[in-house]
N, C-alpha and C positions, 0 to 999 in steps of 0.2 A: 141770094145774098150769102156771104161767107159767115160762118159761126163766129161768135165773140171769143176774144182771147182772154177776157177777164170778166169778173162780175161787175166791176166798176163800169166797164164799157156797156155791159148788158143793162145795168140799172139806169144808165143815162138815156137809154133809148126805148126801154120797155117798161110797162106798168104792172106793178105787183097787184095781184087779184084779177087782172084782166089778161095779161100775157103770160104770167107765171105765178106759181104759188109755192110756198115753202111750208112743210109740215114737220113737226118734231114731236116725238113722245119719248120721254126719258125712261130708261130701264135701270135695273139694279145689278146687272151681270158684269158690267165693264166692257161688254162687247157691243159694237154698233153695227147695225145693218142699214146700209145706205143705198138709195136710188138717186144718184145725182143727175140722171137723164130720164126722169120719170114723166108721167103724163103722156102728152103727145110726142115727146122727143123719142123715147123708146118704149112704146106702149106695153103695158102689163108689168113693167118693172117696179112701179110704185106698189101695186097690189101684192106682188110677190114679196117684196122687202117688208111691207107692213105685216103680212101674215107670218113670215119667218121670225120677225122680231117679237111678235106677240106682246105679252105684258112683261117679259123677262129682259129682253135686250133693248137698247136704245134704237129708235127708228128715226130715220131722216129721209126726206124726199124733196127734191127740187123738181117741180113738174111744169111742163109746158101746157098752157091753156089755150093757145091760139086755135082758131078753126082750121088753119093750115099754116105751113111754114115753120113748124116748131123746131125743125132741124137747126134753125139759126140760133136757138137757145142752147145749143150743145157746146159747153165749155169742156175741153178735154180733161181727162182724169189727172194729167200732170199739171194743168193750169187751174184746176177748180179751186176757187178762192172765196166762195160765198162765205161771209164771216161766221154765220151760225154753224154751217156745215164744217168749216175749218176748225172751229172750236170743239165741236163734238169729236172730230177725228183726233185732235190733239190730246184730249182727255180719255179717250177709249184705250182699253188694253190692246184690243185688236179690232179689225174691221172686216166685214164682208160687204163688198159692193155688188149690186145687182145691175147688170147691163143687158142690153138686147142687141143682137147682130142680125144681119139680113139673110143668113143661110136658110135655104128652104128645108133642108133635112132636120129632123128633130135631134138636137144635140146641145149639150152644155159644155162650154170650153172653160177650163180652169187656169187662172193665172194668179200672180201675186208671189210674195216672198215667204209666206207662211207654209212651208212644205208639209208639215205634219197635218195642218188643218185641210190643206188641199187633198191629201191622201184620204183623210177621213170623209170628206165630202164626196170625193170620187167613188169611194167604196160604198158609201150609203146610197148614192144615186143609182149606181149600177145594180146594187142588191135589190133596189126597188123597181128595177126594170127600165131606168132612164139612162140612155147612153151618155157617157161623159169622157172627154179627152183633155189632155194637157193642151193649153193654148199655145199655138205657134205664132199666129198673127197678132194675138192680144196677150203677150206674156205678163204684163203688169208687174214687172220686176224693178222698174225705176223707183228709187227712193222718193221721188217727187209725186208719184202716183198716190192719189188720196187714200187708197186702200192700205198703203204702207206708212202713212203719216200719223202713226199712233205711238203709244208708249213702247211697244215691242219693236217698232220699226218694220213691221211685216204684217200683211193681211192677205186676203183672198179676193180676187176679182172673178166674178162669174159672168160670162158672156152667153146668154141664153138665146138660141136661134129663134127666128120667127116661126119656124116649123114646130119647135118645141112649145113656144108660147101659144100657138094656135090650139095645141092639145090641152092647154091648161084652162082656157076660157071657151065658153060656148060661142062668144063673139068678142073679139078683141078691140072692137071699135069703142070710142070714148063713152058712148051712152050705155053700153051693155057689158062693160068689163066686170061688173059685179056678179055676172053669171058665170061662176067658176064651175069646173068639172071635178069629177072624182080624181082625175089625174093631178089637178092642182093640189088637192088635199094630200095626196100621197107624196108629191114632189116636195111640198113644204115640210111635211113630217120627216122626210129623209134628211133635209137640210138641218132641221132642228136637232135630230138625233146626232148628226155629225158634229154640230157646234158644241153640244154638251158631252161629247165623248170624254170619259175619264182620262184617257191617255192624252188627249189634246189639252184639257184643262190643266193637268199636272205639268205638262211641258211649258205651257204659258206661264204658270206660277214660278216654275224653276228658272225660266229665262228672266222674269222680272226680278227675282231674288238675286240672280247673277249680275244684272245691270246695276242694282242698288249696291251690291258688294263692290263692284268695280268703281262706282262713283265715290263711295266712302274711301276706298283705297287711294284714289287719285287725290282726294282732298287732304288725306293724311301725309302724302308724299311731299 
């Protein structure tokens, strides 16, 4: 069956707690780490997003719980409109979305409109020994993409290959994804270092100040 085009359509046909689950943990940084295709939709992405968020950043996950056929719960990043997730995105300063792709080779593809944060993440991952490339198939630059629907109007979309995810978990199946590897810890720490990079934080603050100044100017004209 074809994936849903909206949360309204999904909710009308699926049951929360049986077919899908939504989890949220609020952070204090103003940054949200989101896995909108978590659980059985793109396995491992919920666990990665939650670990990266830690207790500092806001964590959100929309997870598929079906025994099979979770791909039907895949609402595209441009159309993702689950109300709680949309509200978190709206109030976040910026967003990192964690996705999974089917590539067999171990790779992380970086997309999104936040170029500085992409550079920091790419540098941190490669320095830790994890290959990372700019996304060509998954550019994530559309303003409607959930990773860009925040206060800055730009975020980062990570597409983590199944080859890479298999290195992060001893077993990526649903029952055993809590069995993480040393690679998982190193990967998460690399992402966390990139997110709190002083250069990146300063740039985000400067951009927000510029947006506020422009808004005041427009009101006064």
